[in-house]
C-alpha positions in Angstrom: 123.2 17.3 -15.8 120.7 19.4 -17.5 122.9 22.5 -16.9 125.7 20.9 -19.0 123.3 20.4 -21.9 122.1 24.0 -21.7 125.6 25.5 -21.4 126.9 23.3 -24.3 124.0 24.3 -26.6 124.4 28.0 -25.8 128.1 27.6 -26.6 127.4 25.9 -30.0 124.8 28.5 -31.0 127.0 31.3 -29.9 129.9 30.0 -32.0 127.6 29.7 -35.0 126.3 33.2 -34.6 129.8 34.6 -34.1 131.0 32.7 -37.2 128.2 34.1 -39.4 127.9 37.6 -38.0 131.5 38.5 -37.3 134.0 36.2 -39.1 132.0 35.7 -42.3 129.7 38.7 -42.4 130.7 39.5 -46.0 129.7 36.0 -47.2 132.7 34.9 -49.2 135.0 32.4 -47.5 138.6 32.0 -48.7 140.4 28.6 -48.5 143.1 29.9 -46.2 140.5 31.4 -43.8 138.5 28.2 -44.0 141.6 26.1 -43.1 142.2 28.4 -40.1 138.6 27.9 -38.9 138.9 24.1 -39.4 142.0 24.2 -37.2 140.1 26.2 -34.6 137.3 23.7 -34.5 139.8 20.8 -34.1 141.4 22.7 -31.3 138.1 23.3 -29.5 137.2 19.6 -29.9 140.6 18.7 -28.4 140.1 21.1 -25.5 136.7 19.6 -24.8 138.2 16.1 -24.8 140.7 17.3 -22.2 137.8 18.8 -20.2 135.9 15.5 -20.4 139.1 13.6 -19.3 139.4 15.6 -16.1 135.6 15.7 -15.5 134.5 12.1 -16.4 137.8 10.2 -16.7 139.9 8.5 -19.3 137.3 6.0 -20.7 134.7 8.7 -21.4 137.2 11.0 -23.0 138.3 8.1 -25.3 134.6 7.6 -26.2 134.3 11.2 -27.1 137.4 11.3 -29.3 136.4 8.1 -31.0 132.9 9.4 -31.6 134.2 12.7 -32.9 136.7 11.1 -35.3 134.0 8.7 -36.5 131.4 11.5 -37.0 133.8 13.8 -38.7 134.9 11.1 -41.1 131.4 10.1 -41.9 130.4 13.8 -42.2 133.0 14.3 -45.0 130.7 12.3 -47.2 128.2 15.1 -46.7 130.6 17.5 -48.4 130.3 15.7 -51.7 126.5 16.1 -51.5 126.7 19.7 -50.5 128.9 20.4 -53.5 126.4 18.6 -55.8 123.5 20.6 -54.4 125.2 24.0 -54.7 126.3 23.3 -58.2 122.8 22.0 -59.2 121.1 25.2 -58.0 124.0 27.4 -59.1 124.2 28.9 -55.6 126.4 32.1 -55.6 129.5 31.7 -53.3 128.5 34.6 -51.1 125.2 32.8 -50.1 126.6 29.3 -49.5 127.9 30.0 -46.0 124.4 31.4 -45.0 122.7 28.2 -46.2 125.2 26.0 -44.3 124.7 28.0 -41.1 120.9 27.4 -41.0 121.3 23.9 -42.3 123.7 23.1 -39.4 121.4 24.7 -36.9 118.6 22.5 -38.1 120.9 19.4 -38.0 121.7 20.1 -34.4 118.0 20.0 -33.5 117.3 16.9 -35.6 120.3 14.9 -34.3 119.7 15.9 -30.7 116.1 14.5 -31.0 117.4 11.3 -32.8 120.0 10.7 -30.1 117.7 11.0 -27.2 115.0 8.9 -28.9 117.5 6.3 -30.0 119.1 5.8 -26.6 115.7 5.7 -24.9 114.5 3.0 -27.3 117.7 0.9 -26.9 117.5 1.1 -23.1 113.8 0.0 -23.2 114.0 -2.5 -26.1 117.5 -4.0 -26.3 116.8 -5.8 -29.6 116.8 -2.5 -31.4 120.6 -2.4 -30.8 120.9 -5.4 -33.1 118.6 -3.8 -35.7 120.8 -0.7 -35.8 123.9 -2.8 -36.2 122.3 -4.6 -39.1 121.4 -1.3 -40.6 125.0 -0.1 -40.4 126.2 -3.3 -42.1 123.7 -2.8 -44.9 124.6 0.9 -45.3 128.3 -0.1 -45.5 127.7 -2.7 -48.1 125.5 -0.4 -50.1 128.2 2.4 -49.9 130.9 0.0 -51.0 129.1 -1.4 -54.0 126.9 1.5 -55.1 129.5 4.2 -54.4 128.8 7.7 -53.0 125.3 8.7 -52.0 123.3 10.0 -54.9 121.0 13.0 -54.7 118.5 14.4 -57.2 117.2 17.7 -55.8 114.4 17.8 -58.4 112.9 14.7 -56.8 113.1 15.9 -53.2 109.6 15.6 -51.7 110.2 18.7 -49.5 111.1 20.8 -52.6 107.9 19.6 -54.3 105.9 20.5 -51.2 107.3 24.0 -51.1 106.6 24.6 -54.7 103.0 23.5 -54.2 102.5 25.7 -51.1 103.9 29.0 -52.5 105.4 30.5 -55.6 109.2 30.6 -56.0 111.1 33.5 -57.4 113.4 33.0 -60.4 116.4 34.6 -58.9 118.3 34.7 -55.6 117.0 37.7 -53.6 120.1 39.1 -51.7 120.5 36.0 -49.6 116.9 35.9 -48.3 114.8 32.8 -48.0 111.4 34.6 -48.3 110.3 37.8 -49.9 107.1 39.8 -50.3 105.8 41.6 -53.3 108.2 40.1 -55.8 108.0 41.9 -59.2 105.0 43.9 -57.9 102.9 40.9 -57.1 101.4 40.5 -53.7 101.9 37.6 -51.3 104.8 35.7 -49.9 107.3 34.1 -52.2 110.0 31.5 -51.5 113.4 32.1 -53.1 115.7 29.4 -54.6 117.8 29.7 -51.4 114.9 28.3 -49.3 114.7 25.4 -51.8 118.5 24.7 -51.3 118.1 24.8 -47.5 115.2 22.3 -47.7 117.4 19.9 -49.8 120.3 20.3 -47.3 118.1 19.6 -44.3 116.5 16.5 -45.8 119.8 15.2 -47.0 121.3 15.5 -43.6 118.3 13.7 -42.2 119.2 10.7 -44.4 122.9 10.9 -43.3 121.8 10.9 -39.6 120.3 7.4 -40.2 123.9 6.1 -40.7 125.9 8.3 -38.4 123.9 8.2 -35.2 123.8 4.4 -34.9 127.6 4.4 -35.7 128.3 6.5 -32.6 125.8 4.5 -30.5 128.1 1.5 -31.2 130.8 3.4 -29.3 128.8 4.6 -26.3 125.2 5.1 -25.0 126.2 8.1 -23.0 123.7 10.7 -24.6 125.9 13.7 -23.7 129.0 12.2 -25.3 127.1 11.1 -28.4 125.5 14.5 -28.8 128.7 16.6 -28.2 130.8 14.5 -30.6 128.1 15.0 -33.2 127.9 18.7 -32.6 131.6 19.3 -32.8 131.8 17.3 -36.1 128.9 19.2 -37.6 130.1 22.6 -36.5 133.5 22.0 -38.1 132.0 20.7 -41.3 131.1 24.1 -42.7 134.6 25.4 -42.6 135.9 22.1 -43.8 133.6 22.4 -46.9 135.2 25.7 -48.0 138.7 24.4 -47.1 138.7 21.3 -49.3 135.8 21.9 -51.8 138.2 22.0 -54.6 139.8 18.7 -53.6 136.7 16.6 -53.3 137.6 14.2 -56.1 141.1 13.6 -54.9 140.1 11.1 -52.2 138.7 8.4 -54.5 139.0 5.6 -51.9 137.4 7.5 -49.1 134.0 5.9 -49.8 135.6 2.5 -49.5 137.1 3.3 -46.2 133.9 4.8 -44.8 132.0 1.7 -46.0 134.4 -0.6 -44.1 134.0 1.6 -41.0 130.2 1.3 -41.1 130.4 -2.5 -41.5 132.8 -2.8 -38.6 130.7 -0.6 -36.4 127.6 -2.6 -37.3 129.3 -5.9 -36.5 130.5 -4.5 -33.2 126.9 -3.7 -32.3 125.6 -7.1 -33.3 128.3 -8.9 -31.3 128.3 -6.5 -28.3 126.8 -9.1 -25.9 129.2 -11.8 -26.9 132.5 -10.0 -27.8 133.6 -6.7 -26.3 135.9 -4.5 -28.3 137.7 -1.8 -26.3 136.9 1.8 -27.4 140.6 2.6 -27.8 140.9 -0.3 -30.2 138.0 1.0 -32.3 139.6 4.5 -32.3 142.8 2.9 -33.7 140.9 0.9 -36.3 138.9 4.0 -37.5 142.1 6.1 -37.7 144.0 3.3 -39.6 141.2 2.8 -42.1 141.0 6.5 -42.8 144.7 6.9 -43.1 145.0 4.0 -45.6 142.1 5.4 -47.6 143.6 8.8 -47.9 147.1 7.6 -48.6 145.8 5.2 -51.3 143.9 8.0 -52.9 147.0 10.1 -53.1 149.1 7.3 -54.4 146.6 6.1 -57.0 144.7 9.2 -58.1 141.8 9.0 -60.6 143.2 9.0 -64.2 141.5 11.4 -66.5 140.2 9.9 -69.7 141.9 11.2 -72.8 139.7 13.4 -75.0 138.6 11.7 -78.2 139.5 13.6 -81.4 
């Protein structure tokens, strides 16, 4: 089984490098190109689901598809935060793709560790399963009543730590994270791009607290949990550039995501007493997302009239 982990991780890293060095080596990403890349990632996920179907059977393939749809829908919430971070730091468009590349690479390592640790703890201490379910219910209620996740980059502890450890340049240095001898001064300097990357990584860490338990509610198969996460994360970068201008259109998406988190949490809490087929959960997730998107399009946010 270890060979499948190695092959899949080599594939994921290879696709990331290919995307950065070949497809987007000039930095700027057009919406049409981003849509094409998003379609490519969806096709690759579908092909992998078919491979799992012939390799592990129908049930495991359904678990992968459900986990992928769930992770992709929850990851969309990340896009709002990425947009806020880029705007806060005024990150030039040609550098955004580079930050997302390294941010996603770090997310793969963090989530892989989270998944292996989480499944190991659940198998050893079954009561943790109920605790994760309660966490999902709490997260769903918080998202429903508080709204979208808030982020204040200036209060990020990692950002403060970087500023204490080394000086930071005033301007972006040709897409680099570290520079030496800035303005004739000796020593190593961090650039604002490193600060942005630190905020992206710590923000994704917080999102993993919600998303990983949600997929564990579907299956405890570590390989399926990990691969569904990876495919969702890999496609997130292209999806960001494809719909970054339409973020505020989906006003009810947070409500739908909150309901999904609550349902997944309740499923985990009641798992020993009431079994919900994975195919049913897939249908529920798809239905909630569809209703959220349709409602957002039918009842868009009304702009307040300007006061004279």
